[in-house]
PAGU-395154 format. One line per 10 residues: for each residue z, x, y of C-alpha. Coordinates in Angstrom, 1 decimal. Each point is the difference from the previous one (the first is absolute). Layout:
<rs>
Z,X,Y ~ ...
</rs>
This chain:
<rs>
-0.2,-0.1,0.0 ~ -0.7,1.4,3.5 ~ 2.4,0.4,2.7 ~ 0.0,-1.6,3.1 ~ -0.6,3.6,1.8 ~ -2.7,0.6,-2.5 ~ -1.7,-3.3,1.0 ~ 0.4,0.4,3.5 ~ -1.8,3.3,-0.1 ~ -2.8,-1.5,-2.0
-0.7,-3.0,2.4 ~ 0.2,3.0,3.0 ~ -3.0,1.8,-2.1 ~ -2.0,-3.2,-0.4 ~ 0.5,-0.9,3.6 ~ -1.2,3.6,1.4 ~ -2.7,0.2,-2.6 ~ -1.4,-3.5,1.6 ~ 0.6,1.6,3.2 ~ -2.1,3.0,-1.0
-2.7,-2.0,-1.5 ~ -0.3,-2.2,3.1 ~ -0.6,3.1,2.1 ~ -2.5,1.2,-2.1 ~ -2.0,-3.2,0.2 ~ -0.2,0.8,3.5 ~ -1.8,2.9,-0.7 ~ -3.5,0.5,-0.6 ~ -0.6,-0.6,-3.7 ~ -3.0,-0.2,-2.5
0.0,-3.6,-1.8 ~ 1.0,1.6,-2.9 ~ 3.0,1.7,1.5 ~ 1.0,-3.4,1.7 ~ -0.2,-1.9,-2.9 ~ 2.2,2.3,-1.7 ~ 2.5,-0.1,2.9 ~ 0.3,-3.7,0.2 ~ 0.3,-0.5,-3.9 ~ 3.0,2.7,0.5
1.1,-1.9,2.8 ~ -0.1,-3.4,-2.2 ~ 1.9,1.8,-2.6 ~ 3.0,1.4,2.2 ~ 0.5,-3.4,1.5 ~ 0.6,-1.7,-3.3 ~ 2.2,2.7,-1.2 ~ 1.9,-0.2,3.3 ~ 0.6,-4.0,-0.2 ~ 0.7,0.0,-3.5
2.7,3.0,0.5 ~ 1.5,-2.0,2.8 ~ 0.1,-3.2,-2.1 ~ 2.1,1.6,-2.4 ~ 2.0,2.3,2.6 ~ 1.1,-3.3,2.0 ~ -0.5,-2.9,-2.1 ~ 1.7,-2.5,2.4 ~ -2.2,-1.3,2.7 ~ 1.4,0.1,3.3
-0.8,-2.8,2.1 ~ 1.1,-1.3,3.4 ~ 0.5,-3.9,-0.1 ~ -2.0,-1.9,2.7 ~ 1.6,0.2,3.6 ~ 1.2,-3.4,0.0 ~ 2.0,0.8,-3.1 ~ 1.4,3.4,1.2 ~ 3.6,0.0,1.2 ~ 0.7,-0.3,3.9
1.1,2.9,1.8 ~ 3.2,-0.3,2.1 ~ -1.0,0.4,3.5 ~ 3.0,0.2,2.6 ~ -0.1,-2.0,3.3 ~ -0.4,2.4,2.9 ~ 2.5,-1.3,2.7
</rs>
């Protein structure tokens, strides 16, 4: 079983790879190179999503504004 630290390191690695592929796509590439980088980008994104789901299995959702608790606002005299 992977530790949380190990999973976080892998998440950072996938994120860094995605950023690198995005930078490469902004450069001058042949069609074959572009196709390869786009396929690698797709693989990295899928790996990131899958790892994030197993690392953080509970989704965090904010309630709609009408269901959020009201904050205390002191009256100014």
